[in-house]
C-alpha positions as CSV (number, residue, x, y, z in Angstrom):
1,M,-48.2,-35.3,-15.4
2,K,-45.7,-34.4,-18.2
3,R,-43.9,-31.0,-18.1
4,D,-43.2,-28.9,-21.2
5,L,-41.0,-25.9,-21.8
6,I,-42.8,-23.7,-24.3
7,S,-42.6,-20.1,-23.1
8,V,-41.0,-18.3,-20.2
9,E,-44.4,-16.8,-19.6
10,D,-45.4,-20.3,-18.3
11,L,-42.7,-20.2,-15.7
12,S,-43.0,-18.8,-12.2
13,P,-40.0,-17.0,-10.6
14,A,-39.5,-20.1,-8.5
15,Q,-39.4,-22.3,-11.5
16,I,-36.9,-20.1,-13.3
17,R,-34.7,-20.2,-10.2
18,E,-35.1,-24.0,-10.1
19,F,-33.6,-24.3,-13.6
20,I,-30.7,-21.9,-12.7
21,D,-29.9,-23.8,-9.5
22,L,-30.1,-27.2,-11.2
23,A,-27.7,-26.1,-14.0
24,G,-25.2,-25.1,-11.3
25,R,-25.5,-28.4,-9.5
26,I,-25.1,-30.4,-12.8
27,E,-22.1,-28.3,-13.8
28,A,-20.4,-29.1,-10.4
29,L,-20.9,-32.8,-10.8
30,P,-17.9,-34.9,-12.0
31,A,-18.3,-36.2,-15.5
32,A,-18.8,-39.7,-14.4
33,G,-21.8,-38.6,-12.3
34,R,-23.4,-36.6,-15.1
35,C,-23.1,-39.3,-17.7
36,R,-25.6,-41.6,-16.0
37,L,-28.5,-39.2,-15.3
38,L,-30.4,-40.0,-18.5
39,E,-28.9,-43.3,-19.4
40,G,-31.2,-45.3,-21.7
41,R,-33.3,-42.2,-22.7
42,L,-33.8,-41.0,-26.3
43,L,-34.4,-37.4,-27.3
44,G,-36.1,-36.4,-30.6
45,V,-34.5,-33.3,-32.1
46,L,-36.8,-31.8,-34.8
47,F,-35.3,-28.7,-36.4
48,Y,-37.4,-27.2,-39.2
49,E,-35.0,-24.1,-39.3
50,P,-31.2,-23.9,-39.4
51,S,-29.3,-24.0,-36.1
52,T,-25.8,-24.5,-34.8
53,R,-25.6,-23.8,-31.1
54,T,-29.1,-24.8,-30.1
55,R,-29.2,-28.1,-31.9
56,L,-25.7,-29.2,-31.1
57,S,-25.9,-28.1,-27.5
58,F,-29.1,-30.2,-27.0
59,E,-27.5,-33.1,-28.7
60,A,-24.3,-32.7,-26.6
61,A,-26.3,-32.2,-23.4
62,M,-28.2,-35.5,-24.0
63,L,-25.0,-37.4,-24.9
64,R,-23.1,-36.1,-21.8
65,L,-26.1,-37.2,-19.6
66,G,-25.8,-40.7,-21.0
67,G,-28.7,-40.5,-23.4
68,R,-29.0,-40.6,-27.2
69,T,-30.7,-38.5,-29.9
70,I,-32.5,-39.0,-33.2
71,G,-34.1,-36.4,-35.5
72,F,-33.5,-34.1,-38.4
73,S,-31.9,-30.7,-39.0
74,E,-33.7,-29.9,-42.3
75,V,-37.1,-31.0,-43.7
76,A,-35.6,-32.1,-47.1
77,G,-35.6,-35.9,-47.0
78,T,-38.4,-36.2,-44.4
79,S,-42.1,-36.7,-44.8
80,V,-42.6,-33.0,-44.1
81,A,-41.4,-32.3,-47.6
82,K,-44.3,-34.5,-48.8
83,G,-46.8,-32.4,-46.9
84,E,-47.1,-34.2,-43.6
85,S,-48.7,-32.1,-40.9
86,L,-46.8,-31.0,-37.8
87,A,-49.3,-32.9,-35.6
88,D,-48.7,-36.2,-37.6
89,T,-44.9,-35.7,-37.4
90,I,-45.1,-35.3,-33.6
91,R,-47.4,-38.3,-33.2
92,T,-45.0,-40.4,-35.2
93,V,-41.7,-39.3,-33.6
94,E,-43.1,-39.7,-30.1
95,Q,-43.3,-43.4,-30.7
96,Y,-39.5,-43.6,-30.9
97,C,-38.3,-41.3,-28.0
98,D,-38.8,-40.0,-24.5
99,A,-38.9,-36.2,-25.2
100,I,-39.0,-33.8,-28.2
101,V,-37.1,-30.6,-28.9
102,I,-38.6,-28.6,-31.8
103,R,-37.6,-25.5,-33.7
104,H,-40.1,-24.2,-36.2
105,P,-40.6,-21.1,-38.3
106,R,-44.2,-20.8,-37.4
107,E,-45.2,-19.0,-34.2
108,G,-47.2,-21.3,-31.9
109,A,-45.8,-24.5,-33.5
110,A,-44.2,-25.6,-30.2
111,R,-47.4,-25.1,-28.3
112,L,-49.3,-27.2,-30.8
113,A,-46.7,-29.9,-30.6
114,A,-47.0,-29.9,-26.8
115,E,-50.8,-30.2,-27.0
116,V,-50.6,-33.1,-29.4
117,S,-47.7,-35.0,-27.7
118,R,-47.9,-37.2,-24.6
119,L,-44.1,-36.6,-24.2
120,P,-42.3,-33.5,-22.8
121,V,-41.9,-30.9,-25.5
122,I,-39.2,-28.2,-25.5
123,N,-39.4,-25.1,-27.6
124,A,-36.1,-24.4,-29.3
125,G,-37.6,-21.3,-31.1
126,D,-40.9,-20.7,-32.8
127,G,-40.8,-18.0,-35.4
128,A,-40.4,-14.5,-33.9
129,N,-42.3,-15.6,-30.8
130,Q,-40.2,-17.3,-28.0
131,H,-36.9,-19.0,-27.3
132,P,-37.1,-20.1,-23.7
133,T,-34.0,-22.2,-23.5
134,Q,-31.9,-19.4,-24.8
135,T,-33.4,-17.1,-22.1
136,L,-32.7,-19.6,-19.3
137,L,-29.1,-19.9,-20.4
138,D,-28.8,-16.1,-20.6
139,L,-30.1,-15.9,-17.1
140,Y,-27.6,-18.5,-16.0
141,T,-24.8,-16.6,-17.7
142,L,-25.8,-13.4,-15.9
143,Q,-25.8,-15.2,-12.6
144,H,-22.2,-16.4,-13.3
145,L,-20.9,-13.1,-14.5
146,F,-22.4,-10.9,-11.8
147,G,-23.4,-13.2,-9.0
148,R,-26.9,-11.8,-9.3
149,I,-29.6,-10.8,-11.7
150,D,-31.6,-8.4,-9.5
151,G,-30.7,-4.8,-10.1
152,L,-28.8,-5.1,-13.3
153,R,-29.1,-2.5,-16.1
154,I,-29.3,-4.3,-19.4
155,A,-29.2,-2.8,-22.9
156,L,-30.9,-4.8,-25.6
157,V,-29.6,-3.7,-29.0
158,G,-30.6,-4.3,-32.6
159,D,-33.6,-6.2,-33.8
160,L,-36.1,-5.9,-30.9
161,K,-39.1,-6.3,-33.2
162,Y,-38.5,-9.8,-34.6
163,S,-36.0,-11.3,-32.1
164,R,-37.7,-14.2,-30.2
165,T,-34.6,-14.2,-28.0
166,V,-35.3,-10.6,-26.9
167,H,-39.0,-11.2,-26.4
168,S,-38.3,-14.2,-24.1
169,L,-35.6,-12.3,-22.2
170,V,-37.7,-9.3,-21.5
171,H,-40.5,-11.5,-20.0
172,A,-38.0,-13.4,-17.8
173,L,-35.9,-10.4,-16.6
174,A,-39.1,-8.6,-15.6
175,R,-39.5,-11.2,-12.9
176,F,-36.3,-10.0,-11.1
177,A,-36.3,-7.0,-8.8
178,G,-34.9,-3.7,-9.9
179,V,-33.8,-4.8,-13.4
180,E,-33.7,-1.8,-15.8
181,F,-33.8,-2.0,-19.6
182,L,-32.4,0.3,-22.2
183,F,-33.9,-0.6,-25.6
184,V,-31.6,0.4,-28.5
185,S,-33.0,0.0,-32.0
186,P,-33.9,1.7,-35.2
187,E,-37.4,3.2,-35.1
188,S,-38.7,0.4,-37.4
189,L,-37.4,-2.4,-35.1
190,R,-38.6,-1.1,-31.8
191,L,-39.8,-3.7,-29.2
192,P,-43.5,-4.4,-29.8
193,E,-45.8,-3.0,-27.2
194,Y,-47.5,-6.3,-26.7
195,V,-44.2,-7.7,-25.4
196,R,-43.9,-5.0,-22.7
197,D,-47.6,-5.3,-21.9
198,A,-47.4,-9.0,-21.3
199,A,-44.6,-8.8,-18.8
200,E,-45.5,-9.9,-15.3
201,R,-44.7,-6.4,-13.8
202,P,-44.2,-3.0,-15.4
203,V,-40.9,-2.9,-17.4
204,A,-38.6,-0.1,-16.3
205,A,-37.2,1.0,-19.6
206,R,-36.0,3.8,-21.8
207,E,-35.7,3.7,-25.6
208,T,-32.9,5.2,-27.6
209,T,-31.1,4.8,-30.9
210,S,-27.7,5.4,-29.2
211,L,-25.3,2.4,-28.8
212,D,-22.8,4.7,-27.1
213,E,-25.3,5.5,-24.3
214,A,-25.7,1.7,-23.7
215,V,-22.0,1.1,-23.6
216,R,-21.4,4.0,-21.1
217,T,-24.3,3.4,-18.7
218,C,-25.2,-0.3,-18.6
219,D,-23.9,-3.5,-17.0
220,V,-24.7,-5.6,-20.0
221,V,-25.0,-4.8,-23.7
222,Y,-26.9,-7.6,-25.3
223,M,-26.4,-7.4,-29.1
224,T,-28.7,-9.1,-31.6
225,R,-28.4,-9.8,-35.3
226,I,-30.7,-7.9,-37.7
227,Q,-32.5,-11.0,-39.1
228,R,-32.9,-11.0,-42.8
229,E,-35.1,-14.0,-42.7
230,R,-37.8,-12.3,-40.5
231,F,-38.4,-9.3,-42.8
232,P,-41.4,-9.5,-45.1
233,D,-39.9,-6.8,-47.3
234,P,-36.2,-7.2,-48.3
235,L,-35.9,-3.4,-49.0
236,E,-36.8,-2.7,-45.3
237,Y,-34.0,-5.1,-44.3
238,E,-31.5,-3.3,-46.5
239,K,-32.4,0.0,-44.7
240,V,-31.5,-1.2,-41.3
241,K,-29.0,-4.2,-41.7
242,D,-25.9,-2.2,-40.6
243,S,-27.6,0.0,-38.0
244,Y,-25.2,-1.0,-35.1
245,R,-21.6,-2.2,-35.0
246,L,-19.8,-2.7,-31.7
247,D,-16.0,-2.7,-32.0
248,R,-13.0,-2.2,-29.6
249,A,-13.0,1.6,-30.2
250,A,-16.7,1.8,-29.3
251,L,-15.8,0.2,-25.9
252,A,-13.2,2.9,-25.0
253,N,-15.6,4.6,-22.5
254,A,-17.1,1.4,-21.2
255,P,-17.0,0.7,-17.4
256,A,-14.6,-2.2,-16.6
257,H,-17.4,-4.5,-15.5
258,L,-19.4,-4.1,-18.7
259,R,-20.1,-7.5,-20.4
260,V,-21.2,-8.0,-24.0
261,M,-23.6,-10.8,-24.7
262,H,-25.1,-12.1,-28.0
263,P,-27.3,-15.2,-28.8
264,L,-25.2,-15.7,-31.9
265,P,-24.7,-16.1,-34.8
266,R,-23.2,-12.7,-35.3
267,V,-22.7,-11.1,-38.7
268,T,-21.4,-7.5,-38.6
269,E,-22.8,-6.2,-35.3
270,I,-19.8,-7.3,-33.2
271,A,-16.4,-6.8,-34.7
272,P,-13.8,-9.6,-34.1
273,D,-11.5,-7.2,-32.3
274,V,-14.0,-7.3,-29.4
275,D,-13.3,-11.0,-28.8
276,A,-10.0,-10.4,-27.0
277,T,-11.4,-7.7,-24.7
278,P,-12.5,-8.5,-21.1
279,H,-15.9,-7.3,-22.0
280,A,-16.7,-10.2,-24.4
281,A,-18.9,-12.8,-22.8
282,Y,-20.7,-14.4,-25.8
283,F,-18.6,-17.5,-26.2
284,A,-18.7,-18.1,-22.4
285,Q,-22.5,-17.7,-22.9
286,V,-22.4,-20.6,-25.3
287,G,-20.6,-22.8,-22.7
288,Y,-23.2,-22.0,-20.0
289,G,-25.8,-23.0,-22.5
290,L,-24.6,-26.6,-22.4
291,A,-25.1,-26.8,-18.6
292,M,-28.5,-25.2,-18.8
293,R,-29.7,-27.5,-21.5
294,Q,-28.5,-30.5,-19.4
295,A,-30.5,-29.1,-16.5
296,I,-33.7,-28.7,-18.7
297,L,-33.4,-32.3,-20.0
298,S,-32.8,-33.6,-16.5
299,L,-35.7,-31.8,-15.0
300,L,-38.2,-32.7,-17.7
301,L,-37.1,-36.3,-18.0
302,G,-36.8,-36.9,-14.2
303,G,-33.0,-37.5,-14.2
304,L,-32.2,-35.2,-11.3
305,P,-28.8,-35.4,-9.5
């Protein structure tokens, strides 16, 4: 039976831990051992939306495991531009490869792809809905930074309404004991109630508009970009686009152990002068993403070490 990765809501706590442990095992392997795990396998990479880290890290992960990739990073020049349906594109691409990674602007597109395809399908982001591979790499990052996930106090800052990264992360972190949330956002970008209601257990959380409170009281400040492309009304975006900016001065009262994470890309919400501080963890987060995506591909394609 094939295994897909569409939503963190589909994963049990044991399955989440399985991904985290496997990423650690793969990262510890010598390069020569890693590069044969998926030798001869081919990954279809279908990106209907722009991406840097997610697309390149999946391609790099597949290559480092000995496999290869095909696909597209924009729909111009493909049959999608001629009006081909998602289902027909999936049924075509699956004739050429062994698994499919898809990013799509429409919520539910990855679920539809999984229902249509006989191959494993991995959701690389569907609209404002879910981004499960980002969530798994975020959890792996937390495990590296703190040696645990249980009991952490995590501030999620910025666009909590439209951020699929935030929505996935809330669902996943709710599976861990004692995790506390501080939701920091403008009133118009608050976390939707349906995200909290769908969590496996009640989410221990406070809401505030104060970034300073997050910096002073939390273990992790997880910044997010205000996403222009998700706003149906450009005027509403203009009202909130510069709501939060974290710079070195804002970290003056931060505890020494505080770490700043971000799914990237950043725009103005984290100043470059934060990069050189010991609090910055977002580029390390990118690196941990390679190990996690190697683990995801290995598990779904049966190339376990």
